[in-house]
C-alpha positions as CSV (number, residue, x, y, z in Angstrom):
1,M,7.2,-30.9,7.7
2,K,9.0,-27.6,7.8
3,I,7.7,-24.0,7.7
4,K,8.8,-22.1,4.5
5,Y,9.4,-18.4,4.3
6,N,7.4,-18.5,1.0
7,A,6.9,-14.9,0.2
8,P,10.0,-13.0,1.4
9,T,8.8,-9.5,0.3
10,T,5.3,-9.9,1.8
11,L,6.5,-11.5,5.0
12,S,9.4,-9.0,5.5
13,F,7.0,-6.1,4.9
14,T,4.6,-7.6,7.4
15,L,7.3,-8.2,10.0
16,A,8.8,-4.6,9.6
17,S,5.3,-3.1,10.0
18,A,4.6,-5.3,13.1
19,L,7.9,-4.1,14.6
20,V,7.1,-0.5,14.0
21,L,3.6,-1.1,15.5
22,A,5.2,-2.7,18.6
23,A,7.7,0.2,18.9
24,T,4.9,2.7,18.6
25,G,3.1,1.0,21.4
26,A,6.2,1.1,23.5
27,F,7.3,4.6,22.8
28,G,4.0,6.3,21.9
29,P,2.5,7.8,18.8
30,A,5.3,10.4,18.5
31,F,7.5,7.5,17.4
32,A,5.4,6.7,14.4
33,Q,4.9,10.3,13.5
34,S,8.7,10.9,13.7
35,W,9.6,8.3,11.1
36,F,6.6,6.4,9.9
37,S,4.1,8.9,8.6
38,T,4.2,11.5,5.8
39,P,5.7,14.8,6.7
40,A,3.1,17.6,7.3
41,P,4.2,20.0,6.1
42,F,6.9,18.7,3.7
43,H,10.3,20.4,3.9
44,A,12.3,20.0,0.8
45,S,15.5,20.8,2.7
46,V,15.0,18.0,5.2
47,A,16.4,14.6,4.1
48,K,14.2,12.8,6.6
49,D,11.0,14.1,4.9
50,Y,12.1,12.2,1.7
51,V,12.6,9.0,3.6
52,K,9.1,9.3,5.2
53,L,7.6,9.4,1.7
54,F,8.5,5.7,1.6
55,T,8.3,4.6,5.3
56,H,4.8,5.9,6.0
57,V,3.5,2.5,4.8
58,L,5.2,0.8,7.8
59,G,3.4,2.9,10.4
60,H,-0.1,2.1,11.7
61,A,-2.4,4.0,14.2
62,S,-3.5,0.8,16.0
63,V,-3.6,-2.9,16.1
64,D,-7.0,-2.9,14.3
65,H,-5.5,-0.6,11.6
66,F,-2.6,-3.0,11.2
67,I,-4.8,-6.1,11.1
68,S,-7.2,-4.7,8.5
69,N,-4.3,-3.9,6.2
70,F,-2.2,-7.0,6.7
71,S,-5.1,-9.5,6.5
72,F,-5.3,-8.4,2.8
73,I,-1.6,-8.1,2.3
74,L,-1.0,-11.6,3.7
75,L,-3.8,-13.0,1.5
76,L,-2.8,-11.3,-1.8
77,G,0.9,-10.7,-1.4
78,P,2.1,-14.3,-1.7
79,I,0.0,-14.9,-4.8
80,L,1.2,-11.7,-6.4
81,E,4.8,-12.4,-5.4
82,A,4.6,-15.9,-6.9
83,T,3.2,-14.4,-10.1
84,Y,5.4,-11.3,-10.5
85,G,8.5,-12.1,-8.4
86,S,9.8,-10.9,-5.1
87,V,11.9,-8.1,-6.5
88,A,9.1,-6.8,-8.7
89,M,6.7,-6.9,-5.7
90,L,9.2,-4.9,-3.6
91,L,9.5,-2.3,-6.4
92,M,5.7,-2.1,-6.7
93,I,5.3,-1.6,-2.9
94,L,8.0,1.2,-3.0
95,A,6.4,2.8,-6.0
96,T,3.0,2.7,-4.3
97,A,4.5,4.2,-1.1
98,L,6.1,7.0,-3.1
99,A,3.0,7.8,-5.1
100,T,0.6,7.9,-2.2
101,G,3.1,9.8,0.0
102,L,4.1,12.3,-2.6
103,L,0.6,13.0,-3.8
104,N,-0.6,13.3,-0.2
105,V,1.9,16.0,0.6
106,L,1.2,17.8,-2.6
107,V,-2.7,17.6,-2.5
108,F,-3.1,17.6,1.3
109,P,0.0,19.4,2.6
110,G,-1.1,19.6,6.3
111,T,-2.5,16.0,6.5
112,V,-0.4,13.2,8.0
113,L,-0.7,9.8,6.2
114,L,0.3,6.5,7.7
115,G,-0.5,2.9,7.0
116,A,-0.3,0.4,4.1
117,S,-3.9,0.8,2.8
118,G,-2.5,2.2,-0.5
119,V,-0.5,-0.9,-0.9
120,V,-3.6,-3.0,-0.1
121,F,-5.5,-1.4,-2.9
122,M,-2.5,-1.7,-5.2
123,M,-2.6,-5.5,-4.5
124,I,-6.3,-5.7,-4.9
125,L,-6.3,-4.1,-8.4
126,L,-3.1,-5.9,-9.4
127,S,-4.6,-9.3,-8.5
128,S,-7.3,-8.9,-11.1
129,F,-4.5,-9.0,-13.7
130,T,-2.9,-12.3,-12.7
131,N,-4.5,-14.0,-15.8
132,F,-4.1,-11.0,-18.1
133,T,-3.7,-11.5,-21.8
134,K,-2.2,-8.7,-24.0
135,G,-4.9,-6.9,-25.9
136,E,-7.7,-7.8,-23.4
137,V,-9.1,-6.0,-20.4
138,P,-10.1,-8.6,-17.7
139,L,-13.7,-8.3,-16.6
140,T,-12.4,-9.0,-13.1
141,F,-10.4,-5.8,-13.3
142,I,-13.5,-3.8,-14.4
143,L,-15.6,-5.3,-11.5
144,V,-12.9,-4.8,-8.9
145,M,-12.3,-1.3,-10.1
146,A,-16.0,-0.5,-9.9
147,I,-16.5,-2.1,-6.5
148,Y,-13.4,-1.2,-4.6
149,L,-12.4,2.1,-6.1
150,G,-16.0,3.1,-6.6
151,R,-16.7,2.6,-2.9
152,E,-13.7,4.7,-2.0
153,V,-14.7,7.6,-4.3
154,W,-18.2,7.5,-2.8
155,A,-16.8,7.4,0.8
156,A,-14.5,10.4,0.1
157,V,-17.6,12.4,-1.0
158,A,-20.2,11.0,1.4
159,R,-18.4,10.9,4.8
160,A,-15.8,12.6,6.8
161,D,-13.5,10.3,8.7
162,N,-9.8,9.7,9.4
163,V,-9.5,7.2,6.5
164,S,-7.5,8.4,3.4
165,Q,-9.7,7.3,0.5
166,F,-7.3,9.3,-1.6
167,A,-4.5,6.9,-0.8
168,H,-6.8,4.0,-1.6
169,V,-7.6,5.4,-5.0
170,I,-4.0,6.2,-5.8
171,G,-2.8,2.7,-4.6
172,G,-5.5,1.2,-6.9
173,M,-4.3,3.3,-9.8
174,V,-0.7,2.2,-9.2
175,G,-1.8,-1.4,-9.1
176,S,-3.8,-0.9,-12.4
177,F,-0.8,0.7,-14.0
178,F,1.5,-2.2,-13.1
179,G,-1.2,-4.7,-14.2
180,F,-1.2,-3.2,-17.6
181,V,2.5,-2.6,-18.1
182,R,4.1,-5.4,-16.1
183,P,3.0,-8.8,-17.4
184,A,2.8,-11.6,-15.0
185,R,5.7,-14.0,-15.4
186,R,4.7,-17.4,-16.6
187,E,6.5,-20.5,-15.7
């Protein structure tokens, strides 16, 4: 029996994030902040700041942060990748990174964002559309929206912590958007 690289986008994203985490451990938090977090403040004249709007999803503050994100990504990513395709999955991850990064620098200009939790929430909401039929709204989508995004909105109001519930909500909205406009490919 051989091991198959079954979900190239998901596995490559996981590997890249693990390498960034290892490099952050070796070189210190300044490494992640240099390339793998949103710029705070954003400088329109600095090309690196535009790159960081995408690369912030590769940086993580700790091993626990990485594991909490990638346990979901490794669970949902292969299913979504089989349903939507590897290229589409990559484009959805990039769109989520840009949406969460750009909105973070616009709404919270002095706040640094790093991690893939926006991508996690994109995948959670998108997964509720895997059996979507045009003209119908899946009950699973409504329940997932109420439970996951409802919890994040409540957490944003009720407690102050270092978790960006804003990125979770934006990621969920991006996943919902893709679920409605990008039908799952059927074999």
